[in-house]
N, C-alpha and C positions, 0 to 999 in steps of 0.2 A: 777493382778492375774498371777501367774506363769504358763507358757505354757508348756505342756508336749508333745514333738514331737517324735512320734515313727518312725521307719525306713521306712516302705512301704508308709505310708501316707505322710511323709515328702519328700521322694524322688520323688514322683509323681509330685511335684510342681517345681522341679529343672531342670536347663539345664546348660551344661558345659560352654557355652559362657557367660551366666549370672554370673557364679562363677568367671571366669577369669576377667570380668569387676569389680566384687566386690574386687578381689585382687588388681587390678590396683588402684581403689579408695582408698583402705585401705593403700596402700603404698604412696599415696599422703598426707596422714595425718602425724601427729607427729610419729617419730620412736617409735616403741613399746618398752615398758619396759618388759623384760622377765626374768624369773627365772626358771631354770631347775634343777631337782634333779634326779639323776640316782643312783639306788641301785641295787646291783648284788648279786646273789647266784648261783655260777656256771654259767650255761647257762641261768638261769632265770633272768628277769629284771623287775624292777619297774621304770616307767617313770612318774614323776610328773611334769607337765608343766603348767605354769601360764603366762598370758600376760595381759597387760593393755595398751590400746591405747586411748589417750585423745580424747574424742569425740565419741568413738566407744564402750567403756565399758571394761569389764574384762571377762576373761575366765579362768577356772581352769579345767584341764584335767588330770586324773590319769589313767594310763594304766599298766596292768601287761602282760608280754610276757613270756609264759612258753612253749618253743619249744617242750617239751615232751608230752604236752597235747593231740595232735592229735592221738598219739599212744594208748592213753587210752580212745579215743572216746569223747574227750572234746575239745572245741575251744582253740586255742593257745592264743588268746588275750581277755582280759576282761577289762572293764573300765567304766568311767563315765565322762560326760561333763556338766559343770555348766556355764551358761551365766548370768552375772550380769550387771545391768544398769549403765551407765556412770554418771548420775546425782546424784543418791542416793545410789548406790551399792546394790539395791534390786535384788533378784533372779528373773530374767525375764523368763528364760526357762531352762528346763532340756531336752537336745537334745540327741537322741540316739547316743551312743558312736560310733557305727559302721557306722552310717550314716555320721557323721562328718569326721571320719577317711577315709572312702572310698572317699568322694568327695574332702577333703583337699589334700590327697596324690596324686590321679590321676590328680586333677585340677592343683596342683602345677607343675607337670611335663608337662601338656598341656600348661600352661602359659609360661613355659620356652621354649618349642618347638615352640610355635607360634612366639616367638621373635628370636630364634636362628637357627631353622631348615630352610632349603630351602623351600619356599612356594610351590614348585612343588614336594615335597617329596611324593612318592607314594608307596614305599616298606618299610614296618615297621616290624621290628623283635622284638618280645617280648621274653626276656630271663627270664624264670621262669613261671611256670604254676600254681601258687597259686592264692589266692583270689585277690591280688593286680594286677596280670597279667590280670585277667578278667576285672578289673576296668579300667586298662590302655587301653584295647581294646575299651571299651565304650567311654572313653574320647578322644582318638586319632581318633576314627571314626567320632566324632563330629567335631574335629578340622581339619581333613584332609579327607574330603569326597571322596569316591572312592578309598581310599588307599587299597593296598593288604597287608594282614597280614600273618605273619608266627610266629610260636612259637618253641623255643627250651627249653628243660628241661633236667636236669641231669638224672632224672628217666624217661625213654622213655615212659612208659605206661601212666604216668600222663600228659606228653606233648601231646601224641596222644589223650587222653581223652578230654583235653581242646580244641584241634584243631577240634575234631569232634563236640563238643558242640557249638562252635562259628562259625563253617563253614569256618575255615581258614586252612592253610597249616602247617603240622608238618615239622620242619627242622631237619633232622637227624645229619647233620654235622655243628657244630657251626661256625667254621672258614669260611666255604663256605657261610653260611647264613649271617654272619657279613659283609663279603666282598661285598655281593650283596645288602645290605640294605642302604636306605637313612636315616633311623632313627633306632637306636638300643636303646631300653628301657629295663633296667635290674632291676628286682625285685626278688633277691635271698636272701638267708640267709647265704651267703658265707663269710668265714673269710679269704679265699685265693682268689686272683683274678681269675675270670672265663673269663674275656674279655681281649684279648691281643691286644695291640696297633698296632702290625704289621699286623693285619687282617683288619684294618679300611681303607676304600677307601676315596679318597679326596671328600670333600663335605658332609661327614656323620655327623649327629648330634647324640651324645651319651647322654643318659638320665640315670643317676644312682640313684637308689631309695633304694635298699635293705639294705645297710650298715647303721646302726644307733648306733653302739657301737664303742668304741675306738679300738677294735681288729678286726673290719670287713672291708673288701674291696671287690669290684667287678671288678675294672679295674686295670691293672698293670701300672708300672712306664712309660712304653713306650707310653701308651695311653695318660697319662697326659702330657708327653713331646711333643707329636705330636699335641695336641689340644690347642685351646684357651679355657680357663677354666672360668666357671661362677658358681655362687651358688645362692640359693634362699635367704639366709641370711648369711652374714659373721659371725654374732654373734652365730649362732647355728650349724655351720659346721666346721670351721677351727680348733678349739681347742677341739672338742668333738667327731668327727667321724673319724674313721681310714682311710676312703677313702682319706682324705686330711691330717689328723694329722700325719699319718705315713710318707708320702713323705715329708711333711714339716720338720719333725724331722730329716730325713735322708739327707736333702738338695737337694733332687730330684726336689722339688717344692719350690718356694719362695712365700711369701705372696703377693708380687707385681704381681705375675703371675696369681693370681685370679683377673680377670679384673673387675667384677661388680656383684652386687646383685640387687634384685628387687627395692631397694631404690635408685638405680642409673639407671633409665629407659633409658636415652640417651646412656649410654655405654653398655646396654644389647642388643647387636645386632650382626648380622653376617656382616662381611665386604666384603666377596667374596664367590662365589659359590664353590670354591675349598677347602676352609679351613675346618678343622675338629673342630666342637664345642663340648664342654663337659659341661654338667650341672649337678651339684650335688643337688639333692632334699633332703634336710635335715629336712624338716618339720619345726616344731617349734610351740609354743603355739600361737604366733601372727597369724599364718595361721589358726589354729583351731578357734581363736576368729573371724577372718574375715569370715570363713566358717559358723560358728554357727550363726553369725549375718545375713549372707545372707539367711540361712535356715529359720531363724525366720521371716525375712522380707517377704519371699515368703509365709510362713505359714500364717502370719497376713494378707497378701494381699488377700488371698482367704478364 
């Protein structure tokens, strides 16, 4: 019987460390076969992402991203997630799209930070005061208990509103906030870099989330040059997302400079307290599959 898992009831059964463990288990299985289709109309995007992991099943996720919707009182993102069984291809679950997206996106960044950030990181700066920024606060709070959070946002009123809602600090000066942070996690819709490498202090971990199109970037060339660079998946980031595609095309970054992804766990590590690490969270349908499978397992267990 197909399970239908809504947002609130599904989320009540989840925890961030459990999801990170599910990611680790999923990456020990056969490498995912993935296929992404991106269609564009101006600033509007259709992402159709599919994944198949032998032993874990299949997932198909379709998402529409219309940046102009909030101005008309509508959600920016709509979509659907389908989870199919590995043995017979039967539809096992329809999982709330926003539940999968929230936990996949923030959980991906947390998984990267737990491997690459200094374990004693206590000052976490969130760049971007949207829905993802709030999810990052929840995930990083679980991964780094006792951390002090601040938020910067291009529109100050939105940043102050998020700070008040979450009981954290609003950072009025981005350069100063970046220089004082142990972890900088960016979730913006920027097509031009907002994070300058010259601001980064030794030992900082940078987590880049927002860019998902070939024309989008959050960090400048200096940040990439100063950092040791990692990704969640080479297959879904290097040739698809401007964050890396643009500097690769210009010669600022070489493919060899991207040191590891989650399928290379032994290389996914920090080597010293002083180095700057940079992680590109590109997402991908394989992570949607792992997340949906984790959600279904927790749903079925209770």
